[in-house]
C-alpha positions, 0 to 999 in steps of 0.5 A, a space after each residue: 278772206 281775212 288772213 290771221 295776224 302776226 302777234 309778238 309776246 309783248 302784244 299778247 302781254 299787253 291785250 292779256 291785261 287789257 281784255 280777260 276774254 281772250 282766248 289762247 289755244 296751244 297747239 303743242 303736243 299734249 305732254 309739253 303743253 302739260 310740262 309747261 304752259 301760258 296761264 289760261 291756254 287750252 291744249 288744242 288737238 284733233 280730239 278736242 278741235 270740234 268741241 273747242 270751235 263748237 264752244 269757243 266765242 269766234 267774236 273773241 280774240 284767238 291766240 295761237 301758239 306752237 313751239 316757235 311759231 311756224 305751225 301756228 300759222 297753219 292752225 290760225 288760217 285753219 280757223 279763220 276758216 272755221 269762222 273765227 274773226 280775230 286770229 292770231 299767230 304768236 310770233 316765235 311761239 311759246 319758245 319766245 313766250 318762255 325766254 320773255 317770262 325769265 
């Protein structure tokens, strides 16, 4: 069974520039997501998980973002089990992304 891969903020920036179809899911709590998020990302919660899986493109790269890059690893593993082929956990999470933007 394939495992998720780690992804740096720089890799995400490069991929986003070359592949407009990448999918970014943010598993932080809704309040944190609503206050700040990566452009184009979806707030993935227990409430919309089944819907997201049903509607997502299983063949496009999927980047999982959390606060610091820890929880996203478990979520990435789970999404692979659900049938996604190309899943990445963002190293450093949203915190690293935010620091790269400033």
